[in-house]
N, C-alpha and C positions, 0 to 999 in steps of 0.2 A: 504494500500499500503506500509505502512511504519511498521507493523506489517510483512508482507511476506517478506521486506529485510530483517528486524530482525530476522526471524526467518533461513532466507537464511545462512546469517553470521553465527547464531549459527551451522547452520549445517555443514559449512566448516570447524569452527574450534572447531567442537567436535571429540573430538577422541574416539572412542569408539571400542567394542569390534567386530563389524561388518567385514564383509571381505571387500575386497577391491570391488568387484562386487557392492555387497547390498551399499556402503560406496557411488559411484558412481550415481548409481540410486538414492538414498534417494537425493543427490544434486541436480541433475536434474529436479526431480521431485519438490523440490521447488524453483529450478528459473525457470522452465518454468511455475508454477502459480503466479511466480510473474510478466514475463512479461506478461501473458493474463491478469492479472490483470490491468496492466497498460494499456495495447491496448484496456482492456473493457473498464476501464475510459475515453480514447480519446476517443473510438467512441460514448460516454455518451455524450461527449462535442462537436463533431466535427460534428455529424451527416451527415456523406457522406457516400455512396457507397464504398469506399476504404477503410475506417477503418474499415466498417463491413466485407469485403472478408480479410484483413488480419487477424482481428480475427479470422475468420474461419480457415484461411491457420496456423496462430499458433496454435489452439486448436487442429486439424487435426496432423499439427508435435510433438505435444508434446505426443500425444496417439501413434503416430508412433515410435518416439525414444524411448519413458519410458515403452511402454508396451511390451510385450515380448509374440508374440501370432503366430499363424502362416502364414506362408506364405502369403496364398491367401486373408485374411486382410490386410497385408501389400501393397500388392499389390493392392487393392481397394482403401487403403487410399490415395496410390503415385496417382493414378488414380485422386481420388477427387480434390488435391489440383494442379495435372495439368490442369484440367478442370477450376477452380478458377481462376488460372494464365491467361489460355487462353481469359475465362472471362472477366478478369481483362484489358488485352491488347488489346484484339478486340471488346468487348462491351463497353466498358466506353468511353465519348467522352471529349473531353478535359476540359468543364467546370464542369466535376465533380472533377478533380484534381485541380480546381483555387479555390475551396472552403477551400482547408486546408493550402494555403498560409498567 
């Protein structure tokens, strides 16, 4: 986790000859990797369905934001995120959220 945060700081303050788009993509990839590592560690510690769904949402969102793919792939990922959010809203009970407090 510390390595990922240090790497993010190095990418932010590294002045390379990359174009602006490549520079922003590089920072986004590193930032999303750090966030996913933090959420994965949280998932391993807390063992709840809510954290598992959050890790899946972050992983799909990372691929959606960072990946430059076809429109149908982006649409499929958006639908997957919507399904995960609907599952979290309607299929979880109150005791699923009580473990996190």
